[in-house]
N, C-alpha and C positions, 0 to 999 in steps of 0.2 A: 604308536611305537611310544617304546620309555623312553625316558631319561636316563640316561648310562652316566655313571663315574667315569673319569678320564682312563682311571683302569679298566675300570668294565668293558669300555669301548675297546681298549687295546685286548681286551682279553676274549672279545665279540670279533672284533676283525680275525685276528689270529683263527678262531676257531672257523669262522667263515673261509679260511685261506686253505687251511687241511682238509675242508669238505671237500673243497675246487680239486684240490691236490688229487683227494682220495678218487676223487670221480675221475679226473683227465688220465689216471693212471688204469682205470679200468675200464678206459674206450669212450668215456662219456664228450661229448662240446659241450662246452659250460659256458654259462653268463650269471656275473655276481653281483652283487649291491655293492661295489667297493669302485676306487679309483681305479683305472686307469681300465675298465672291463666295460664289457656291454651288457645295461642294464635288463634284469628279467621283465615280463611284462607282469603286470599288474591284475592282481585276481583279487577280485572285490575288493576295489580299495585301496589293499594293501602290497606292496613290493615283497616281494620273498626276498630273503639273503642266497640263493642260489634255484639254479635254472639250469637242467642236465637233460641231454639229449643225447640215445645211441639207438639208434636204429627205430624202432616202434616205442621202446622203453621212453620214460620222460620221469624225470625227479623234479619235485620242488623241498628246498632243502632251509631250513631255516635255524639259527643258531640262538639261542637263548642263555641269557648270563641272570644271575640270581636276580640284580636289578630288574631285569624284564619279564623273568617268569611268570609271574602272577599279574602283571598288568596289560601283559600281549597275549592273554587268549583271544578275542575277536579275531586277530587276523591268523592266530593258529587254527584256529576252526573253518576259516574261510579257507585255508589253503589245506586243509586236510580233506572237506566238505567236496573239493574244486578236486583235489587226486583221486577221491570217493566215487566220482561221477564218472572220471574219465578211463575210461581202457585202458593198461600198460603204463598207470600214473603211482608214483609212489608216494606217497611226503616222508621226509626226514627232520627229526626232530634233535638237533646236536648239546646238549648242554654242556657249555663253561662254565 
């Protein structure tokens, strides 16, 4: 996980909340790696920013800032590989 600047962390957290809000508006139940949320399960040793479920559909979401885009390649690969291996699972990347 990349070290973000204070501004970068704030931008990241706002991006995660935007993803959470959008998924909830679309009927998903959501876990998020934010205070006051149930944390998503680890995937390949990494915790995604968002895990959402709606029926048989599952979304694994990750938000990246300019500070983390280059350094968090391994965790994004783990999330994408996991999503590709599971039926009805999608990996979503949001750049902020």
